[in-house]
PDB file of N, CA, C and O in Angstrom:
ATOM      1  N   UNK A   1     -19.176-203.592  35.649  1.00  0.00           N
ATOM      2  CA  UNK A   1     -20.286-203.227  34.793  1.00  0.00           C
ATOM      3  C   UNK A   1     -20.054-201.821  34.247  1.00  0.00           C
ATOM      4  O   UNK A   1     -19.642-200.923  34.981  1.00  0.00           O
ATOM      5  N   UNK A   2     -20.316-201.639  32.979  1.00  0.00           N
ATOM      6  CA  UNK A   2     -20.119-200.350  32.327  1.00  0.00           C
ATOM      7  C   UNK A   2     -21.155-199.352  32.820  1.00  0.00           C
ATOM      8  O   UNK A   2     -22.315-199.705  33.034  1.00  0.00           O
ATOM      9  N   UNK A   3     -20.737-198.113  32.999  1.00  0.00           N
ATOM     10  CA  UNK A   3     -21.629-197.070  33.513  1.00  0.00           C
ATOM     11  C   UNK A   3     -22.788-196.791  32.561  1.00  0.00           C
ATOM     12  O   UNK A   3     -23.834-196.312  33.000  1.00  0.00           O
ATOM     13  N   UNK A   4     -22.631-197.079  31.270  1.00  0.00           N
ATOM     14  CA  UNK A   4     -23.695-196.812  30.302  1.00  0.00           C
ATOM     15  C   UNK A   4     -24.759-197.912  30.293  1.00  0.00           C
ATOM     16  O   UNK A   4     -25.846-197.709  29.752  1.00  0.00           O
ATOM     17  N   UNK A   5     -24.463-199.061  30.878  1.00  0.00           N
ATOM     18  CA  UNK A   5     -25.411-200.186  30.850  1.00  0.00           C
ATOM     19  C   UNK A   5     -26.777-199.853  31.444  1.00  0.00           C
ATOM     20  O   UNK A   5     -27.790-200.218  30.847  1.00  0.00           O
ATOM     21  N   UNK A   6     -26.855-199.182  32.584  1.00  0.00           N
ATOM     22  CA  UNK A   6     -28.189-198.840  33.100  1.00  0.00           C
ATOM     23  C   UNK A   6     -28.961-197.929  32.140  1.00  0.00           C
ATOM     24  O   UNK A   6     -30.187-198.003  32.061  1.00  0.00           O
ATOM     25  N   UNK A   7     -28.248-197.079  31.419  1.00  0.00           N
ATOM     26  CA  UNK A   7     -28.907-196.214  30.443  1.00  0.00           C
ATOM     27  C   UNK A   7     -29.456-197.030  29.280  1.00  0.00           C
ATOM     28  O   UNK A   7     -30.522-196.719  28.749  1.00  0.00           O
ATOM     29  N   UNK A   8     -28.734-198.067  28.887  1.00  0.00           N
ATOM     30  CA  UNK A   8     -29.199-198.945  27.821  1.00  0.00           C
ATOM     31  C   UNK A   8     -30.437-199.710  28.282  1.00  0.00           C
ATOM     32  O   UNK A   8     -31.407-199.831  27.533  1.00  0.00           O
ATOM     33  N   UNK A   9     -30.410-200.221  29.495  1.00  0.00           N
ATOM     34  CA  UNK A   9     -31.567-200.934  30.035  1.00  0.00           C
ATOM     35  C   UNK A   9     -32.784-200.010  30.099  1.00  0.00           C
ATOM     36  O   UNK A   9     -33.895-200.411  29.752  1.00  0.00           O
ATOM     37  N   UNK A  10     -32.567-198.785  30.540  1.00  0.00           N
ATOM     38  CA  UNK A  10     -33.655-197.825  30.637  1.00  0.00           C
ATOM     39  C   UNK A  10     -34.205-197.480  29.252  1.00  0.00           C
ATOM     40  O   UNK A  10     -35.420-197.420  29.064  1.00  0.00           O
ATOM     41  N   UNK A  11     -33.326-197.258  28.296  1.00  0.00           N
ATOM     42  CA  UNK A  11     -33.769-196.949  26.933  1.00  0.00           C
ATOM     43  C   UNK A  11     -34.578-198.108  26.360  1.00  0.00           C
ATOM     44  O   UNK A  11     -35.616-197.892  25.735  1.00  0.00           O
ATOM     45  N   UNK A  12     -34.109-199.327  26.569  1.00  0.00           N
ATOM     46  CA  UNK A  12     -34.835-200.504  26.082  1.00  0.00           C
ATOM     47  C   UNK A  12     -36.220-200.610  26.721  1.00  0.00           C
ATOM     48  O   UNK A  12     -37.196-200.972  26.064  1.00  0.00           O
ATOM     49  N   UNK A  13     -36.284-200.289  28.005  1.00  0.00           N
ATOM     50  CA  UNK A  13     -37.563-200.319  28.721  1.00  0.00           C
ATOM     51  C   UNK A  13     -38.520-199.272  28.138  1.00  0.00           C
ATOM     52  O   UNK A  13     -39.687-199.563  27.874  1.00  0.00           O
ATOM     53  N   UNK A  14     -38.013-198.058  27.944  1.00  0.00           N
ATOM     54  CA  UNK A  14     -38.850-196.993  27.387  1.00  0.00           C
ATOM     55  C   UNK A  14     -39.330-197.336  25.981  1.00  0.00           C
ATOM     56  O   UNK A  14     -40.480-197.066  25.635  1.00  0.00           O
ATOM     57  N   UNK A  15     -38.463-197.924  25.176  1.00  0.00           N
ATOM     58  CA  UNK A  15     -38.833-198.310  23.815  1.00  0.00           C
ATOM     59  C   UNK A  15     -39.929-199.366  23.840  1.00  0.00           C
ATOM     60  O   UNK A  15     -40.884-199.292  23.067  1.00  0.00           O
ATOM     61  N   UNK A  16     -39.797-200.340  24.719  1.00  0.00           N
ATOM     62  CA  UNK A  16     -40.830-201.375  24.837  1.00  0.00           C
ATOM     63  C   UNK A  16     -42.160-200.761  25.277  1.00  0.00           C
ATOM     64  O   UNK A  16     -43.219-201.123  24.763  1.00  0.00           O
ATOM     65  N   UNK A  17     -42.099-199.837  26.224  1.00  0.00           N
ATOM     66  CA  UNK A  17     -43.316-199.165  26.686  1.00  0.00           C
ATOM     67  C   UNK A  17     -43.947-198.338  25.564  1.00  0.00           C
ATOM     68  O   UNK A  17     -45.167-198.342  25.399  1.00  0.00           O
ATOM     69  N   UNK A  18     -43.121-197.633  24.800  1.00  0.00           N
ATOM     70  CA  UNK A  18     -43.635-196.827  23.694  1.00  0.00           C
ATOM     71  C   UNK A  18     -44.304-197.711  22.654  1.00  0.00           C
ATOM     72  O   UNK A  18     -45.369-197.370  22.139  1.00  0.00           O
ATOM     73  N   UNK A  19     -43.691-198.839  22.343  1.00  0.00           N
ATOM     74  CA  UNK A  19     -44.282-199.750  21.355  1.00  0.00           C
ATOM     75  C   UNK A  19     -45.636-200.270  21.837  1.00  0.00           C
ATOM     76  O   UNK A  19     -46.570-200.398  21.046  1.00  0.00           O
ATOM     77  N   UNK A  20     -45.742-200.568  23.132  1.00  0.00           N
ATOM     78  CA  UNK A  20     -47.021-201.013  23.693  1.00  0.00           C
ATOM     79  C   UNK A  20     -48.054-199.885  23.634  1.00  0.00           C
ATOM     80  O   UNK A  20     -49.216-200.120  23.305  1.00  0.00           O
ATOM     81  N   UNK A  21     -47.627-198.668  23.953  1.00  0.00           N
ATOM     82  CA  UNK A  21     -48.528-197.515  23.890  1.00  0.00           C
ATOM     83  C   UNK A  21     -49.017-197.278  22.462  1.00  0.00           C
ATOM     84  O   UNK A  21     -50.187-196.968  22.241  1.00  0.00           O
ATOM     85  N   UNK A  22     -48.117-197.426  21.503  1.00  0.00           N
ATOM     86  CA  UNK A  22     -48.480-197.242  20.094  1.00  0.00           C
ATOM     87  C   UNK A  22     -49.493-198.303  19.671  1.00  0.00           C
ATOM     88  O   UNK A  22     -50.461-197.997  18.974  1.00  0.00           O
ATOM     89  N   UNK A  23     -49.277-199.532  20.085  1.00  0.00           N
ATOM     90  CA  UNK A  23     -50.218-200.604  19.747  1.00  0.00           C
ATOM     91  C   UNK A  23     -51.598-200.300  20.337  1.00  0.00           C
ATOM     92  O   UNK A  23     -52.612-200.482  19.663  1.00  0.00           O
ATOM     93  N   UNK A  24     -51.641-199.839  21.587  1.00  0.00           N
ATOM     94  CA  UNK A  24     -52.922-199.484  22.212  1.00  0.00           C
ATOM     95  C   UNK A  24     -53.595-198.330  21.471  1.00  0.00           C
ATOM     96  O   UNK A  24     -54.807-198.343  21.252  1.00  0.00           O
ATOM     97  N   UNK A  25     -52.804-197.341  21.091  1.00  0.00           N
ATOM     98  CA  UNK A  25     -53.374-196.183  20.400  1.00  0.00           C
ATOM     99  C   UNK A  25     -53.919-196.582  19.034  1.00  0.00           C
ATOM    100  O   UNK A  25     -54.919-196.022  18.585  1.00  0.00           O
ATOM    101  N   UNK A  26     -53.289-197.529  18.372  1.00  0.00           N
ATOM    102  CA  UNK A  26     -53.803-197.997  17.079  1.00  0.00           C
ATOM    103  C   UNK A  26     -55.162-198.673  17.250  1.00  0.00           C
ATOM    104  O   UNK A  26     -56.049-198.525  16.410  1.00  0.00           O
ATOM    105  N   UNK A  27     -55.313-199.418  18.348  1.00  0.00           N
ATOM    106  CA  UNK A  27     -56.604-200.054  18.632  1.00  0.00           C
ATOM    107  C   UNK A  27     -57.662-198.977  18.879  1.00  0.00           C
ATOM    108  O   UNK A  27     -58.782-199.075  18.377  1.00  0.00           O
ATOM    109  N   UNK A  28     -57.306-197.961  19.646  1.00  0.00           N
ATOM    110  CA  UNK A  28     -58.224-196.847  19.910  1.00  0.00           C
ATOM    111  C   UNK A  28     -58.629-196.184  18.597  1.00  0.00           C
ATOM    112  O   UNK A  28     -59.798-195.863  18.386  1.00  0.00           O
ATOM    113  N   UNK A  29     -57.656-195.985  17.726  1.00  0.00           N
ATOM    114  CA  UNK A  29     -57.914-195.360  16.435  1.00  0.00           C
ATOM    115  C   UNK A  29     -58.873-196.209  15.602  1.00  0.00           C
ATOM    116  O   UNK A  29     -59.791-195.680  14.975  1.00  0.00           O
ATOM    117  N   UNK A  30     -58.659-197.529  15.598  1.00  0.00           N
ATOM    118  CA  UNK A  30     -59.545-198.432  14.854  1.00  0.00           C
ATOM    119  C   UNK A  30     -60.964-198.370  15.392  1.00  0.00           C
ATOM    120  O   UNK A  30     -61.922-198.327  14.620  1.00  0.00           O
ATOM    121  N   UNK A  31     -61.105-198.364  16.722  1.00  0.00           N
ATOM    122  CA  UNK A  31     -62.435-198.305  17.333  1.00  0.00           C
ATOM    123  C   UNK A  31     -63.117-196.976  17.001  1.00  0.00           C
ATOM    124  O   UNK A  31     -64.315-196.942  16.718  1.00  0.00           O
ATOM    125  N   UNK A  32     -62.361-195.901  17.037  1.00  0.00           N
ATOM    126  CA  UNK A  32     -62.919-194.585  16.706  1.00  0.00           C
ATOM    127  C   UNK A  32     -63.383-194.560  15.256  1.00  0.00           C
ATOM    128  O   UNK A  32     -64.446-194.025  14.942  1.00  0.00           O
ATOM    129  N   UNK A  33     -62.584-195.139  14.385  1.00  0.00           N
ATOM    130  CA  UNK A  33     -62.937-195.194  12.963  1.00  0.00           C
ATOM    131  C   UNK A  33     -64.203-196.027  12.759  1.00  0.00           C
ATOM    132  O   UNK A  33     -65.117-195.621  12.041  1.00  0.00           O
ATOM    133  N   UNK A  34     -64.244-197.203  13.406  1.00  0.00           N
ATOM    134  CA  UNK A  34     -65.409-198.088  13.283  1.00  0.00           C
ATOM    135  C   UNK A  34     -66.684-197.430  13.815  1.00  0.00           C
ATOM    136  O   UNK A  34     -67.776-197.656  13.293  1.00  0.00           O
ATOM    137  N   UNK A  35     -66.528-196.615  14.858  1.00  0.00           N
ATOM    138  CA  UNK A  35     -67.690-195.975  15.479  1.00  0.00           C
ATOM    139  C   UNK A  35     -68.061-194.660  14.791  1.00  0.00           C
ATOM    140  O   UNK A  35     -69.063-194.037  15.142  1.00  0.00           O
ATOM    141  N   UNK A  36     -67.263-194.244  13.823  1.00  0.00           N
ATOM    142  CA  UNK A  36     -67.551-193.011  13.107  1.00  0.00           C
ATOM    143  C   UNK A  36     -67.175-191.750  13.859  1.00  0.00           C
ATOM    144  O   UNK A  36     -67.654-190.665  13.529  1.00  0.00           O
ATOM    145  N   UNK A  37     -66.321-191.878  14.869  1.00  0.00           N
ATOM    146  CA  UNK A  37     -65.876-190.717  15.641  1.00  0.00           C
ATOM    147  C   UNK A  37     -64.763-189.983  14.895  1.00  0.00           C
ATOM    148  O   UNK A  37     -64.060-190.568  14.070  1.00  0.00           O
ATOM    149  N   UNK A  38     -64.617-188.699  15.198  1.00  0.00           N
ATOM    150  CA  UNK A  38     -63.496-187.953  14.597  1.00  0.00           C
ATOM    151  C   UNK A  38     -62.159-188.571  15.013  1.00  0.00           C
ATOM    152  O   UNK A  38     -62.006-189.007  16.154  1.00  0.00           O
ATOM    153  N   UNK A  39     -61.218-188.609  14.117  1.00  0.00           N
ATOM    154  CA  UNK A  39     -59.942-189.279  14.364  1.00  0.00           C
ATOM    155  C   UNK A  39     -58.809-188.322  14.709  1.00  0.00           C
ATOM    156  O   UNK A  39     -57.709-188.770  15.029  1.00  0.00           O
ATOM    157  N   UNK A  40     -59.047-187.045  14.651  1.00  0.00           N
ATOM    158  CA  UNK A  40     -57.985-186.054  14.798  1.00  0.00           C
ATOM    159  C   UNK A  40     -57.176-186.234  16.085  1.00  0.00           C
ATOM    160  O   UNK A  40     -55.945-186.231  16.045  1.00  0.00           O
ATOM    161  N   UNK A  41     -57.846-186.388  17.208  1.00  0.00           N
ATOM    162  CA  UNK A  41     -57.136-186.489  18.496  1.00  0.00           C
ATOM    163  C   UNK A  41     -56.362-187.804  18.574  1.00  0.00           C
ATOM    164  O   UNK A  41     -55.201-187.818  18.983  1.00  0.00           O
ATOM    165  N   UNK A  42     -56.995-188.899  18.186  1.00  0.00           N
ATOM    166  CA  UNK A  42     -56.323-190.202  18.243  1.00  0.00           C
ATOM    167  C   UNK A  42     -55.131-190.245  17.287  1.00  0.00           C
ATOM    168  O   UNK A  42     -54.080-190.788  17.628  1.00  0.00           O
ATOM    169  N   UNK A  43     -55.290-189.678  16.103  1.00  0.00           N
ATOM    170  CA  UNK A  43     -54.176-189.632  15.147  1.00  0.00           C
ATOM    171  C   UNK A  43     -53.040-188.769  15.669  1.00  0.00           C
ATOM    172  O   UNK A  43     -51.868-189.108  15.501  1.00  0.00           O
ATOM    173  N   UNK A  44     -53.380-187.669  16.292  1.00  0.00           N
ATOM    174  CA  UNK A  44     -52.362-186.785  16.853  1.00  0.00           C
ATOM    175  C   UNK A  44     -51.565-187.498  17.943  1.00  0.00           C
ATOM    176  O   UNK A  44     -50.340-187.390  17.998  1.00  0.00           O
ATOM    177  N   UNK A  45     -52.267-188.222  18.804  1.00  0.00           N
ATOM    178  CA  UNK A  45     -51.598-188.967  19.872  1.00  0.00           C
ATOM    179  C   UNK A  45     -50.694-190.041  19.277  1.00  0.00           C
ATOM    180  O   UNK A  45     -49.567-190.230  19.736  1.00  0.00           O
ATOM    181  N   UNK A  46     -51.176-190.737  18.270  1.00  0.00           N
ATOM    182  CA  UNK A  46     -50.368-191.770  17.617  1.00  0.00           C
ATOM    183  C   UNK A  46     -49.096-191.175  17.038  1.00  0.00           C
ATOM    184  O   UNK A  46     -48.019-191.749  17.199  1.00  0.00           O
ATOM    185  N   UNK A  47     -49.199-190.051  16.378  1.00  0.00           N
ATOM    186  CA  UNK A  47     -48.016-189.405  15.801  1.00  0.00           C
ATOM    187  C   UNK A  47     -47.043-188.954  16.893  1.00  0.00           C
ATOM    188  O   UNK A  47     -45.827-189.057  16.732  1.00  0.00           O
ATOM    189  N   UNK A  48     -47.581-188.462  17.989  1.00  0.00           N
ATOM    190  CA  UNK A  48     -46.728-188.042  19.106  1.00  0.00           C
ATOM    191  C   UNK A  48     -45.985-189.237  19.698  1.00  0.00           C
ATOM    192  O   UNK A  48     -44.793-189.151  19.991  1.00  0.00           O
ATOM    193  N   UNK A  49     -46.689-190.341  19.870  1.00  0.00           N
ATOM    194  CA  UNK A  49     -46.053-191.549  20.414  1.00  0.00           C
ATOM    195  C   UNK A  49     -44.984-192.083  19.463  1.00  0.00           C
ATOM    196  O   UNK A  49     -43.912-192.500  19.900  1.00  0.00           O
ATOM    197  N   UNK A  50     -45.277-192.069  18.167  1.00  0.00           N
ATOM    198  CA  UNK A  50     -44.298-192.527  17.182  1.00  0.00           C
ATOM    199  C   UNK A  50     -43.062-191.625  17.187  1.00  0.00           C
ATOM    200  O   UNK A  50     -41.938-192.105  17.041  1.00  0.00           O
ATOM    201  N   UNK A  51     -43.271-190.324  17.356  1.00  0.00           N
ATOM    202  CA  UNK A  51     -42.141-189.396  17.449  1.00  0.00           C
ATOM    203  C   UNK A  51     -41.302-189.673  18.680  1.00  0.00           C
ATOM    204  O   UNK A  51     -40.073-189.658  18.617  1.00  0.00           O
ATOM    205  N   UNK A  52     -41.961-189.924  19.797  1.00  0.00           N
ATOM    206  CA  UNK A  52     -41.242-190.236  21.034  1.00  0.00           C
ATOM    207  C   UNK A  52     -40.452-191.537  20.879  1.00  0.00           C
ATOM    208  O   UNK A  52     -39.329-191.643  21.372  1.00  0.00           O
ATOM    209  N   UNK A  53     -41.028-192.512  20.204  1.00  0.00           N
ATOM    210  CA  UNK A  53     -40.317-193.769  19.962  1.00  0.00           C
ATOM    211  C   UNK A  53     -39.038-193.516  19.170  1.00  0.00           C
ATOM    212  O   UNK A  53     -37.990-194.071  19.498  1.00  0.00           O
ATOM    213  N   UNK A  54     -39.112-192.696  18.146  1.00  0.00           N
ATOM    214  CA  UNK A  54     -37.917-192.384  17.347  1.00  0.00           C
ATOM    215  C   UNK A  54     -36.847-191.711  18.211  1.00  0.00           C
ATOM    216  O   UNK A  54     -35.659-191.994  18.057  1.00  0.00           O
ATOM    217  N   UNK A  55     -37.260-190.834  19.105  1.00  0.00           N
ATOM    218  CA  UNK A  55     -36.305-190.167  19.999  1.00  0.00           C
ATOM    219  C   UNK A  55     -35.627-191.190  20.906  1.00  0.00           C
ATOM    220  O   UNK A  55     -34.408-191.159  21.072  1.00  0.00           O
ATOM    221  N   UNK A  56     -36.403-192.088  21.488  1.00  0.00           N
ATOM    222  CA  UNK A  56     -35.819-193.107  22.367  1.00  0.00           C
ATOM    223  C   UNK A  56     -34.894-194.050  21.598  1.00  0.00           C
ATOM    224  O   UNK A  56     -33.870-194.485  22.125  1.00  0.00           O
ATOM    225  N   UNK A  57     -35.256-194.365  20.353  1.00  0.00           N
ATOM    226  CA  UNK A  57     -34.390-195.230  19.541  1.00  0.00           C
ATOM    227  C   UNK A  57     -33.070-194.527  19.224  1.00  0.00           C
ATOM    228  O   UNK A  57     -32.016-195.164  19.223  1.00  0.00           O
ATOM    229  N   UNK A  58     -33.116-193.231  18.958  1.00  0.00           N
ATOM    230  CA  UNK A  58     -31.874-192.472  18.725  1.00  0.00           C
ATOM    231  C   UNK A  58     -31.030-192.429  19.988  1.00  0.00           C
ATOM    232  O   UNK A  58     -29.806-192.555  19.934  1.00  0.00           O
ATOM    233  N   UNK A  59     -31.686-192.251  21.117  1.00  0.00           N
ATOM    234  CA  UNK A  59     -30.962-192.233  22.392  1.00  0.00           C
ATOM    235  C   UNK A  59     -30.294-193.579  22.640  1.00  0.00           C
ATOM    236  O   UNK A  59     -29.134-193.640  23.048  1.00  0.00           O
ATOM    237  N   UNK A  60     -31.034-194.661  22.391  1.00  0.00           N
ATOM    238  CA  UNK A  60     -30.463-195.999  22.578  1.00  0.00           C
ATOM    239  C   UNK A  60     -29.245-196.186  21.677  1.00  0.00           C
ATOM    240  O   UNK A  60     -28.243-196.763  22.099  1.00  0.00           O
ATOM    241  N   UNK A  61     -29.329-195.704  20.446  1.00  0.00           N
ATOM    242  CA  UNK A  61     -28.189-195.833  19.542  1.00  0.00           C
ATOM    243  C   UNK A  61     -26.988-195.059  20.062  1.00  0.00           C
ATOM    244  O   UNK A  61     -25.853-195.521  19.948  1.00  0.00           O
ATOM    245  N   UNK A  62     -27.228-193.893  20.627  1.00  0.00           N
ATOM    246  CA  UNK A  62     -26.147-193.113  21.221  1.00  0.00           C
ATOM    247  C   UNK A  62     -25.481-193.898  22.360  1.00  0.00           C
ATOM    248  O   UNK A  62     -24.255-193.926  22.465  1.00  0.00           O
ATOM    249  N   UNK A  63     -26.287-194.524  23.197  1.00  0.00           N
ATOM    250  CA  UNK A  63     -25.753-195.325  24.302  1.00  0.00           C
ATOM    251  C   UNK A  63     -24.967-196.514  23.756  1.00  0.00           C
ATOM    252  O   UNK A  63     -23.878-196.815  24.244  1.00  0.00           O
ATOM    253  N   UNK A  64     -25.510-197.185  22.752  1.00  0.00           N
ATOM    254  CA  UNK A  64     -24.802-198.323  22.149  1.00  0.00           C
ATOM    255  C   UNK A  64     -23.475-197.893  21.551  1.00  0.00           C
ATOM    256  O   UNK A  64     -22.465-198.577  21.719  1.00  0.00           O
ATOM    257  N   UNK A  65     -23.468-196.757  20.851  1.00  0.00           N
ATOM    258  CA  UNK A  65     -22.220-196.247  20.277  1.00  0.00           C
ATOM    259  C   UNK A  65     -21.202-195.966  21.373  1.00  0.00           C
ATOM    260  O   UNK A  65     -20.012-196.243  21.222  1.00  0.00           O
ATOM    261  N   UNK A  66     -21.682-195.422  22.458  1.00  0.00           N
ATOM    262  CA  UNK A  66     -20.790-195.125  23.605  1.00  0.00           C
ATOM    263  C   UNK A  66     -20.226-196.420  24.189  1.00  0.00           C
ATOM    264  O   UNK A  66     -19.043-196.486  24.524  1.00  0.00           O
ATOM    265  N   UNK A  67     -21.055-197.432  24.309  1.00  0.00           N
ATOM    266  CA  UNK A  67     -20.589-198.722  24.838  1.00  0.00           C
ATOM    267  C   UNK A  67     -19.544-199.359  23.914  1.00  0.00           C
ATOM    268  O   UNK A  67     -18.594-199.983  24.387  1.00  0.00           O
ATOM    269  N   UNK A  68     -19.721-199.204  22.608  1.00  0.00           N
ATOM    270  CA  UNK A  68     -18.758-199.760  21.647  1.00  0.00           C
ATOM    271  C   UNK A  68     -17.417-199.061  21.710  1.00  0.00           C
ATOM    272  O   UNK A  68     -16.376-199.694  21.535  1.00  0.00           O
ATOM    273  N   UNK A  69     -17.432-197.753  21.960  1.00  0.00           N
ATOM    274  CA  UNK A  69     -16.191-196.977  22.014  1.00  0.00           C
ATOM    275  C   UNK A  69     -15.420-197.210  23.307  1.00  0.00           C
ATOM    276  O   UNK A  69     -14.198-197.064  23.321  1.00  0.00           O
ATOM    277  N   UNK A  70     -16.080-197.556  24.356  1.00  0.00           N
ATOM    278  CA  UNK A  70     -15.476-197.676  25.683  1.00  0.00           C
ATOM    279  C   UNK A  70     -14.193-198.522  25.732  1.00  0.00           C
ATOM    280  O   UNK A  70     -13.184-198.061  26.265  1.00  0.00           O
ATOM    281  N   UNK A  71     -14.210-199.747  25.190  1.00  0.00           N
ATOM    282  CA  UNK A  71     -13.009-200.584  25.345  1.00  0.00           C
ATOM    283  C   UNK A  71     -11.750-199.987  24.745  1.00  0.00           C
ATOM    284  O   UNK A  71     -10.654-200.226  25.250  1.00  0.00           O
ATOM    285  N   UNK A  72     -11.887-199.213  23.675  1.00  0.00           N
ATOM    286  CA  UNK A  72     -10.700-198.660  23.024  1.00  0.00           C
ATOM    287  C   UNK A  72     -10.205-197.380  23.689  1.00  0.00           C
ATOM    288  O   UNK A  72      -9.094-196.932  23.406  1.00  0.00           O
ATOM    289  N   UNK A  73     -11.009-196.787  24.566  1.00  0.00           N
ATOM    290  CA  UNK A  73     -10.595-195.533  25.218  1.00  0.00           C
ATOM    291  C   UNK A  73      -9.692-195.805  26.398  1.00  0.00           C
ATOM    292  O   UNK A  73      -9.248-194.871  27.065  1.00  0.00           O
TER     293      UNK A  73
END
């Protein structure tokens, strides 16, 4: 088994968790909007989660690139 594989599994897990968190935050945002509550905090959290998702996706790509290079090294 390649040493990078556990990192890929972990990145995939984090990405799935982030996507679930983003979906939950969107529901919170919708409820806040429907109830007439200020959206600043919920929007800020959503943007933070989306930023974290992008970071994890970049990390996963780095791991994938490393796995692709391995056989030729």
